[in-house]
C-alpha angles and dihedrals in degrees: 000000000000134000087224087078092063100032097091090058093046092050093051093046088053090055099261115159117252089248091064090043091055092048092064089069088067088072086074087073086076088068088060094040092060089081086073095065099027092098089056089056090054093045102045126053143098108288147238103006106028116021101140090025086063091060092045090052091057102036098046098060091036090059091049090050094049091050091053088052091047089055089067096054121101099235094210104026094048100036097146091052089047092054091048092051093045089052091051089046088050089051091050093047089048092052089049089053092052093051093044094050092045090051091049093052090053100042103039119082113230090243091059098045093097095057092040093053090047087059090047096052093042090052087051090058091045092048090052090052092050096040093044115028095019098048091046091051089050093046091052093057103030103022132250096283097056093042090057089046090054089049091051089056092051088052092059093054095085089058089075091070100030095092090061095062119096118172127191138189123205108240088207093057111119089221092050094051099039096059136046127188114272140054094325090057089055093051094046090049091058092047093056112113110266100010096100093049095042102040097027100047117005101042094046091051092048094047095046088051090051102041101040094064090040089060092050097053099080097046090041094055092044090056089049088059101258117153115242095243093056092047090053093050090046099050098035103038107025093036091044093049092049088047092055090046091052094047091048095053093044092051087063097041094051091064092046104040106022132245095283101053091045091049091054091047091049092050092047087051092048089050090052092046091050088053088055091051090051086058089054089053092060094045113288122128119276108220096085091047092053093048093045093050092046091051092051093044093053091048096049096044089054096053093041093052089046092057090044087061092048089058093049122101119216095235094052099025096135097047092044097050092040092051093050097043096043090052088053091047089052091054091048092051090049091049093047091049091050098049104076096041090048089051090049091052102045105010133259097281094053091046092053089046090056087053089050092052091053091051091047091052089049089052094051092045092048088049090053092048096047091033110146100016135001117228111269099197136037091240087072090053126174093314089079088067090061091047092051092047087059 
């Protein structure tokens, strides 16, 4: 839930040129840059009771304080200052993400990771709705400054329960003793069985198949004559609600069916949703496509993040999860950026077909990895995929 989501629309409403509006998207690079200091978050912190909690106790009020300062900035008259503060905010949010993910890896039992990641993915959709549509609606009535002040207050709410959190990491754990925060931890993560195949091949294919059609929906519906307000409601509310539903169902299925089977089901659902969007590209209505794509996106993100957690080691949990998720984010940004130009070059139908082919390849690859039998329990983890592939 970040004001950066709503900032492009606010800037344009205030008369900012499109060049400045486009510059705001560069702040997303801070999400990728957080991999540079993730090892520091793993290395330094108050032990043994509150390593990641220490970081959260610092970043959460810092984010709220920076939002209050941001409320006093003239978004168009002080654009350079606005961008500097936005980058700092992105860095703080990134650091908070590292600590939160590391804490989750330590606290959540492997059997509960599916349900936990369902909550995480669902919260992401809800946060996008609040940080996007909600913040814009509040800004329209109360102004940008007061909307950011209200968001700062919301950011302070988690502080009420932070003191109750106590994480521990077993010193005798093999994963804790085998890795230390830093470059060696990064290299050892990549060498873990299954990581290169999962994170280097399968996840990029899945996310390209997800995010490319997502990027095509707004311009496609504009070209079909839909008003902007209706497009916003459709993509944020309907798509978000479908994503939450997909995550919720998947969280339950992961524990019952295993990571592999749910991944195959999610890829099949994404392929079907892409087929629905292909129908929209040739003239059909778009609501069903948005709902289907949101449902599949919520489902696939849940199982992907669950396996990311399986790969993480308690001693370097923040670094491990950050590296895996940041790589996926980079792929998603690249796919989103490529979608509209690709549609402009070959047409919407062909661009959607390309996304469908990526998902189809991911489905075939996942079937090969999980070939004879998908893992039925988290203890088998993603390594089982490599064993099956052999």
